[in-house]
MIBAZA-428233 format. One record per residue (C-alpha): x, y, z. Coordinates in Angstrom, 1 decimal. Example, Ala and Ser with C-alpha at 12.3 -4.5 7.8 and 13.67 -1.06 7.14 Angstrom:
12.3, -4.5, 7.8
13.7, -1.1, 7.1
END
This chain:
0.0, 0.0, 0.0
1.6, 3.2, -1.1
1.6, 6.5, 0.8
-1.0, 8.1, -1.3
-3.5, 5.3, -0.6
-2.8, 5.4, 3.1
-3.4, 9.2, 3.2
-6.6, 8.9, 1.3
-7.9, 6.2, 3.6
-7.1, 8.2, 6.8
-8.8, 11.3, 5.4
-11.9, 9.4, 4.7
-12.0, 7.9, 8.2
-11.5, 11.3, 9.9
-14.2, 12.9, 7.9
-16.6, 10.1, 8.8
-15.9, 10.5, 12.6
-16.4, 14.3, 12.5
-19.8, 14.0, 10.9
-20.9, 11.5, 13.5
-19.8, 13.7, 16.4
-21.6, 16.7, 14.9
-24.8, 14.8, 14.6
-24.6, 13.6, 18.2
-24.0, 17.2, 19.4
-27.0, 18.5, 17.5
-29.2, 15.8, 19.0
-28.1, 16.6, 22.6
-28.7, 20.4, 22.0
-32.2, 19.6, 20.7
-33.0, 17.6, 23.8
-31.8, 20.3, 26.1
-33.9, 22.9, 24.3
-37.0, 20.7, 24.6
-36.3, 20.2, 28.3
-36.0, 24.0, 28.8
-39.4, 24.5, 27.2
-40.9, 21.9, 29.4
-39.4, 23.6, 32.5
-40.6, 27.0, 31.4
-44.1, 25.6, 30.9
-44.0, 24.0, 34.3
-42.9, 27.2, 36.0
-45.7, 29.1, 34.3
-48.2, 26.6, 35.4
-46.9, 26.9, 39.0
-47.0, 30.7, 38.9
-50.6, 30.6, 37.7
-51.5, 28.2, 40.4
-49.8, 30.3, 43.1
-51.6, 33.4, 41.8
-54.9, 31.7, 41.9
-54.2, 30.4, 45.5
-53.4, 33.9, 46.7
-56.5, 35.3, 45.0
-58.6, 32.6, 46.6
-57.1, 33.4, 50.0
-57.8, 37.1, 49.7
-61.4, 36.4, 48.7
-61.9, 34.2, 51.7
-60.5, 36.8, 54.0
-62.6, 39.5, 52.4
-65.8, 37.5, 52.8
-64.9, 36.7, 56.4
-64.3, 40.4, 57.2
-67.6, 41.4, 55.7
-69.4, 38.7, 57.7
-67.7, 39.9, 60.9
-68.6, 43.5, 60.3
-72.3, 42.5, 59.8
-72.3, 40.4, 63.0
-70.3, 42.9, 65.0
-67.8, 40.3, 66.2
-64.3, 39.2, 65.3
-64.4, 35.8, 63.7
-61.5, 33.4, 63.0
-60.7, 32.1, 59.6
-58.5, 29.0, 58.8
-55.3, 29.8, 57.0
-54.5, 27.6, 53.9
-51.6, 25.8, 55.5
-50.7, 22.2, 56.1
-52.3, 22.5, 59.6
-56.0, 23.4, 58.9
-56.8, 23.2, 62.6
-54.7, 26.3, 63.2
-56.8, 29.5, 63.1
-55.8, 33.1, 63.4
-58.0, 36.3, 63.7
-58.6, 38.2, 60.5
-57.9, 41.9, 60.6
-61.1, 43.8, 61.4
-62.0, 47.4, 61.8
-64.0, 46.6, 64.9
-60.8, 45.3, 66.5
-59.2, 48.7, 66.1
-62.4, 50.4, 67.1
-64.6, 53.1, 65.6
-65.3, 56.7, 66.6
-68.7, 58.2, 66.7
-69.8, 61.8, 67.1
-73.2, 62.7, 68.5
-74.6, 66.0, 69.6
-77.5, 68.2, 70.7
-77.9, 72.0, 70.1
-80.4, 74.7, 70.2
-79.9, 78.4, 69.5
-82.2, 81.3, 68.8
-83.2, 84.9, 69.0
-86.0, 85.9, 71.5
-87.4, 89.5, 71.8
-90.6, 91.1, 73.0
-93.1, 93.1, 71.0
-91.0, 96.2, 71.4
-87.9, 94.5, 70.0
-86.3, 94.6, 73.4
-84.8, 92.0, 75.7
-87.3, 89.7, 77.5
-87.4, 86.9, 80.0
-87.8, 83.2, 79.0
-86.9, 79.6, 79.7
-88.8, 76.6, 80.8
-88.3, 77.6, 84.5
-89.4, 81.2, 84.1
-92.3, 80.9, 86.6
-91.9, 81.0, 90.4
-92.6, 77.2, 90.5
-89.5, 76.7, 88.3
-87.3, 76.9, 91.4
-88.7, 73.5, 92.5
-88.9, 71.9, 89.1
-92.1, 73.4, 87.8
-91.3, 73.7, 84.1
-93.6, 75.1, 81.4
-93.8, 74.6, 77.7
-90.5, 75.3, 75.9
-91.6, 76.1, 72.4
-91.0, 79.8, 71.6
-89.7, 80.3, 75.1
-86.0, 79.8, 75.0
-83.5, 82.7, 74.8
-80.3, 80.6, 75.2
-77.7, 78.7, 73.2
-77.0, 75.3, 74.5
-74.7, 72.7, 73.0
-73.7, 69.1, 73.9
-70.8, 67.5, 72.0
-70.4, 63.7, 72.5
-67.4, 61.8, 71.3
-67.4, 58.0, 71.6
-65.0, 55.2, 70.9
-66.3, 51.7, 70.5
-64.7, 48.4, 69.7
-65.4, 44.6, 69.7
-62.5, 42.4, 70.6
-61.5, 39.0, 69.3
-63.0, 37.3, 72.4
-66.4, 39.0, 71.8
-66.0, 41.6, 74.6
-67.0, 45.2, 73.8
-65.7, 48.5, 75.1
-67.0, 52.0, 75.0
-65.6, 55.4, 76.0
-67.7, 58.5, 76.0
-66.8, 62.1, 76.7
-69.4, 65.0, 76.7
-68.6, 68.7, 76.5
-71.5, 71.1, 77.1
-72.0, 74.9, 77.2
-75.0, 77.1, 77.8
-75.3, 80.8, 77.7
-77.6, 83.7, 76.8
-75.3, 86.1, 75.0
-76.0, 86.7, 71.3
-72.4, 87.6, 70.5
-70.2, 85.5, 68.3
-67.3, 85.7, 70.8
-68.6, 84.5, 74.2
-65.7, 83.1, 76.1
-66.2, 85.5, 79.0
-69.7, 84.2, 79.6
-69.1, 80.6, 78.7
-70.2, 77.7, 81.0
-68.1, 75.1, 79.1
-68.1, 71.9, 81.1
-67.0, 68.3, 80.9
-70.3, 66.7, 81.9
-69.4, 63.1, 81.1
-66.3, 60.9, 80.9
-66.8, 57.2, 81.4
-65.9, 53.7, 80.2
-68.1, 50.7, 79.7
-67.1, 47.0, 79.3
-69.7, 44.6, 77.9
-70.2, 41.0, 76.7
-67.3, 39.8, 78.9
-66.7, 36.1, 78.1
-66.1, 35.2, 81.7
-69.5, 36.5, 82.8
-72.1, 33.8, 82.8
-75.7, 33.2, 84.1
-77.6, 36.4, 85.0
-74.4, 38.5, 84.2
-73.9, 37.1, 80.7
-75.1, 40.2, 78.8
-74.4, 42.8, 81.5
-72.4, 46.0, 81.1
-70.0, 47.3, 83.7
-69.1, 51.0, 83.8
-67.1, 53.6, 85.8
-66.6, 57.3, 85.6
-68.6, 60.5, 85.4
-71.9, 60.1, 83.6
-75.7, 60.5, 83.3
-77.5, 57.3, 84.1
-78.5, 55.4, 81.0
-82.2, 55.1, 82.0
-82.9, 58.7, 82.7
-85.9, 60.1, 80.8
-87.6, 63.4, 80.3
-90.6, 65.2, 78.9
-89.1, 67.1, 75.9
-92.0, 69.5, 75.4
-91.5, 71.1, 78.8
-87.7, 70.5, 78.9
-87.9, 68.7, 82.2
-86.4, 65.4, 83.3
-88.8, 63.0, 84.9
-85.9, 61.5, 86.8
-82.2, 62.4, 86.4
-79.5, 60.4, 88.2
-75.9, 61.6, 87.5
-72.5, 62.1, 89.1
-69.3, 60.2, 89.4
-69.2, 56.5, 90.3
-69.6, 53.0, 88.9
-72.3, 50.4, 88.2
-73.5, 47.4, 86.3
-76.4, 47.4, 83.8
-78.7, 44.6, 82.6
-78.3, 41.8, 85.1
-81.0, 39.5, 83.7
-83.0, 37.4, 86.1
-85.4, 36.2, 83.4
-86.4, 37.1, 79.8
-88.5, 40.1, 81.0
-86.7, 40.9, 84.2
-83.4, 42.8, 84.6
-81.7, 45.0, 87.2
-79.1, 47.9, 87.3
-77.0, 48.7, 90.3
-75.0, 51.8, 90.7
-73.2, 54.1, 93.2
-72.8, 57.8, 92.5
-71.1, 60.6, 94.3
-72.2, 64.3, 94.2
-70.8, 67.4, 96.0
-72.7, 70.1, 97.9
-71.1, 73.5, 98.4
-69.3, 76.3, 96.7
-66.4, 75.6, 94.3
-64.3, 78.2, 96.1
-64.8, 76.4, 99.4
-63.8, 72.8, 98.5
-62.5, 72.0, 102.0
-66.0, 72.5, 103.5
-68.1, 70.7, 100.9
-70.1, 67.5, 101.8
-70.1, 64.5, 99.6
-73.5, 62.8, 98.9
-73.2, 59.1, 98.0
-76.2, 57.6, 96.2
-76.8, 53.8, 96.0
-79.4, 53.1, 93.4
-81.2, 49.8, 92.4
-83.2, 50.0, 89.2
-85.4, 47.1, 88.2
-87.4, 46.4, 85.0
-90.1, 43.8, 84.7
-91.8, 43.9, 81.3
-93.2, 47.5, 80.9
-92.7, 48.4, 84.6
-89.8, 50.1, 86.2
-89.1, 50.0, 90.0
-86.3, 52.3, 91.2
-85.1, 52.8, 94.7
-82.2, 54.9, 95.9
-80.6, 55.6, 99.3
-78.2, 58.5, 100.0
-75.8, 59.6, 102.7
-74.0, 63.0, 103.1
-72.5, 62.7, 106.6
-71.2, 66.3, 107.0
-74.0, 68.2, 105.2
-75.3, 69.9, 108.3
-71.8, 71.1, 109.1
-71.1, 72.6, 105.7
-69.9, 76.3, 105.7
-69.7, 79.0, 103.2
-66.6, 80.8, 102.0
-66.8, 83.2, 105.0
-66.8, 80.2, 107.4
-70.5, 80.5, 108.3
-72.6, 77.4, 108.6
-74.7, 77.0, 105.5
-77.6, 75.2, 107.1
-77.2, 73.5, 110.5
-80.5, 71.6, 110.2
-79.9, 70.2, 106.7
-80.5, 66.5, 106.1
-77.6, 64.0, 106.1
-79.5, 61.1, 104.5
-82.5, 60.4, 102.3
-84.5, 57.9, 100.2
-86.0, 58.1, 96.8
-88.3, 55.8, 94.9
-90.0, 55.7, 91.5
-92.5, 53.4, 89.7
-92.6, 53.8, 85.9
-94.9, 52.4, 83.2
-93.8, 52.3, 79.5
-96.5, 51.9, 77.0
-95.8, 50.9, 73.3
-99.2, 52.5, 72.5
-100.9, 55.8, 73.3
-102.2, 54.8, 76.8
-103.6, 51.6, 75.3
-106.1, 53.5, 73.2
-104.4, 53.8, 69.8
-101.0, 53.7, 68.1
-98.2, 55.8, 69.5
-96.3, 55.7, 72.8
-96.6, 56.9, 76.4
-94.7, 57.0, 79.7
-96.0, 57.5, 83.2
-94.1, 57.8, 86.5
-94.8, 58.3, 90.2
-92.0, 59.5, 92.4
-91.5, 59.9, 96.1
-88.5, 61.3, 98.1
-87.7, 61.9, 101.8
-84.9, 63.9, 103.3
-82.1, 64.3, 100.8
-84.3, 62.3, 98.4
-87.0, 65.0, 98.4
-85.4, 66.5, 95.3
-87.1, 63.8, 93.3
-86.1, 65.0, 89.8
-82.3, 65.4, 90.1
-81.6, 62.7, 92.7
-79.2, 63.8, 95.4
-78.5, 67.3, 94.0
-80.1, 69.6, 96.7
-78.1, 69.9, 99.9
-80.5, 72.4, 101.6
-83.4, 69.9, 102.2
-84.6, 69.2, 105.7
-84.4, 65.7, 107.3
-88.3, 65.7, 107.4
-88.7, 66.9, 103.8
-91.3, 65.0, 101.7
-92.0, 65.2, 98.0
-94.5, 63.5, 95.7
-94.3, 63.9, 91.9
-96.3, 62.5, 89.0
-95.4, 62.8, 85.3
-97.0, 61.5, 82.2
-96.7, 62.1, 78.4
-97.5, 60.5, 75.1
-97.5, 60.9, 71.4
-100.0, 59.7, 68.7
-101.0, 60.6, 65.1
-104.6, 61.8, 64.8
-104.9, 61.4, 61.0
-105.2, 64.0, 58.3
-101.7, 65.2, 58.9
-102.2, 66.0, 62.5
-100.2, 64.7, 65.5
-100.7, 65.3, 69.2
-98.4, 65.1, 72.3
-100.0, 65.8, 75.7
-98.0, 66.1, 78.9
-98.7, 66.5, 82.6
-96.3, 67.1, 85.5
-97.3, 67.9, 89.1
-95.4, 68.0, 92.4
-96.2, 68.5, 96.1
-93.4, 69.2, 98.6
-93.7, 69.9, 102.3
-91.2, 70.8, 105.0
-88.7, 71.2, 102.2
-86.4, 74.0, 103.4
-88.3, 75.4, 106.4
-90.5, 73.4, 108.8
-94.1, 73.9, 107.7
-93.4, 75.2, 104.2
-95.1, 73.8, 101.1
-94.5, 74.0, 97.3
-97.3, 72.7, 95.1
-97.7, 73.1, 91.4
-99.1, 71.4, 88.3
-98.3, 71.9, 84.6
-100.5, 70.7, 81.7
-98.9, 71.0, 78.2
-100.2, 70.1, 74.8
-98.2, 70.2, 71.5
-99.8, 69.8, 68.1
-98.2, 69.3, 64.7
-100.0, 70.0, 61.4
-98.3, 68.7, 58.2
-98.4, 71.2, 55.4
-95.8, 69.9, 52.9
-93.0, 67.4, 53.0
-90.7, 70.1, 54.4
-93.1, 72.4, 56.2
-95.3, 72.0, 59.3
-97.1, 74.2, 61.7
-96.5, 73.6, 65.4
-98.9, 74.8, 68.2
-98.2, 74.6, 71.9
-100.4, 75.5, 74.9
-99.3, 75.4, 78.5
-101.1, 76.0, 81.8
-99.6, 76.0, 85.2
-101.2, 76.4, 88.7
-98.9, 77.1, 91.7
-99.4, 77.5, 95.4
-96.0, 78.3, 97.0
-95.6, 78.9, 100.7
-91.9, 79.2, 101.5
-92.2, 80.6, 105.0
-89.7, 83.4, 104.3
-87.0, 81.0, 103.0
-84.5, 82.9, 100.7
-86.7, 86.0, 101.1
-89.5, 84.4, 99.1
-93.1, 85.4, 99.7
-96.2, 83.1, 99.7
-98.1, 83.3, 96.4
-100.7, 81.4, 94.4
-102.0, 81.7, 90.9
-102.2, 80.6, 87.3
-99.9, 80.9, 84.3
-100.8, 80.6, 80.6
-98.8, 80.3, 77.4
-99.7, 79.8, 73.7
-97.2, 79.5, 70.8
-97.5, 79.3, 67.0
-94.4, 78.1, 65.2
-94.1, 77.7, 61.4
-91.3, 75.1, 61.0
-89.0, 73.9, 58.3
-87.6, 70.4, 58.2
-85.5, 68.5, 55.8
-87.9, 65.5, 56.1
-89.9, 63.4, 58.5
-92.5, 66.2, 58.8
-95.0, 65.4, 61.6
-92.5, 63.4, 63.7
-92.2, 64.9, 67.2
-88.7, 63.6, 67.8
-87.0, 64.1, 64.4
-84.5, 66.9, 63.9
-83.1, 69.3, 62.7
-85.8, 72.0, 62.7
-85.8, 75.8, 62.0
-88.7, 77.6, 63.6
-90.2, 81.1, 63.5
-92.5, 81.6, 66.5
-94.8, 84.0, 68.2
-95.7, 83.3, 71.9
-98.2, 85.0, 74.2
-97.9, 84.6, 78.0
-99.9, 85.9, 80.9
-100.2, 85.2, 84.6
-102.0, 86.3, 87.8
-100.6, 89.6, 89.2
-100.0, 88.2, 92.7
-97.2, 85.9, 91.2
-95.1, 89.1, 90.6
-94.6, 89.3, 94.4
-92.9, 86.0, 94.8
-89.3, 87.4, 94.9
-87.4, 90.5, 94.0
-84.8, 88.6, 92.0
-86.9, 86.3, 89.8
-88.3, 86.9, 86.3
-91.9, 87.7, 87.2
-92.3, 91.3, 88.3
-88.9, 92.3, 86.9
-88.6, 95.5, 84.8
-90.7, 95.2, 81.7
-91.9, 91.7, 82.5
-95.0, 91.8, 84.7
-98.5, 90.3, 84.5
-101.0, 91.7, 82.0
-99.9, 89.9, 78.8
-96.5, 89.5, 77.1
-95.8, 88.8, 73.4
-92.5, 87.2, 72.4
-91.2, 86.6, 68.9
-88.1, 85.0, 67.5
-86.4, 82.2, 65.5
-84.7, 79.1, 66.7
-82.9, 76.0, 65.4
-82.8, 72.7, 67.2
-81.0, 69.5, 66.3
-79.7, 66.2, 67.6
-78.1, 63.2, 66.1
END
């Protein structure tokens, strides 16, 4: 075999091996490319699955949160983990709490027929000193505001909390800048705890509170701006201890102070223990009070205020709540009979009067209702009467009775006419106390008030309202002699007929 043949043979063999290697490399590369495509497709499917899982989890949480907000409690939702029994709370606004703002306000302009200053207010008569209020419509010269801020929350265990603070101010100046005459006051500041999970039995749905507050179950007659019963002060208590489906009780202790602010070292503390029971439509309330040093209280000059003042007292009330107009027709009505002895003889504002005698006795009856008459007319009658003896001086007596009637006539969906009539009889025999003279007589008032409302025309307890009004008042001449420093008999405000005019707004929410 010559050299040429050998070279030709080797060249052929080498060319054949190179082609084979190239083919194998191409096959390997094709396989790797196919594998990369399959891995990319798998990653895409995994990504889609993860996205769908996250979306499903968010939807579950959203639905759970909406359900919790509807129910007012914090629920627990299972996390999509390998341990489905593990549950954690879902974030909820109720856990963080919500703020609420509520308020009441009235403000208006009052003048007499000569466009001059006049007297007014629901306690304008001599009987007003002992709670004898009259009709308020077209009879209020003041601006009064209550601002209520509340924080509420529902915890994960179902417990609820509530904090409330109330600022209030009342004055009779018409100026825009009234700081000098302001009576701005913090009237309430308290905390409530409810639905506590460790409370069971009769206490299961009860609410515990502490702080400075008005009692939750106070009620009033709005038409004459008078509380039927008003329990307030600083203390603590528990509401809604349920003995049966239709029977519950409240227990509270309040403290109040008698005396001048400038003379804090000589003030007496009045402590009031109150038990309030509700059985169906009936209310049975009894309170006992003790002010140990009341008869030793002195004024800022060091003189004893009243050496024969009471140091203790009792108070009781029976109330009836009707879900109809005295059982006669649709509507509502409330009636109450009150009695107080000693410090309890101030039966409206329990425990507030430190000048009462140990033998003081007071009876009080109150009733009011509301009902539609048909044809766009609505009526709300009210009656309030009181008899108090041995109140401040042995042998004295304060007796009065007020009858009030308010009518509403619907005109359009935003306009109504309001009419109010009031009558009061009083027989007051103070025996010289506070330089007051014995008087008796009658008082009359009638008001017409065209009223604008945004809606709910004809509803007695819907606000806001803007009213124009004209009021006529008159009373017996002898009532002008009751005192030298009260409204009756003052300059330009004596018996014989008095016209007042003005405008007023009133709102609450």
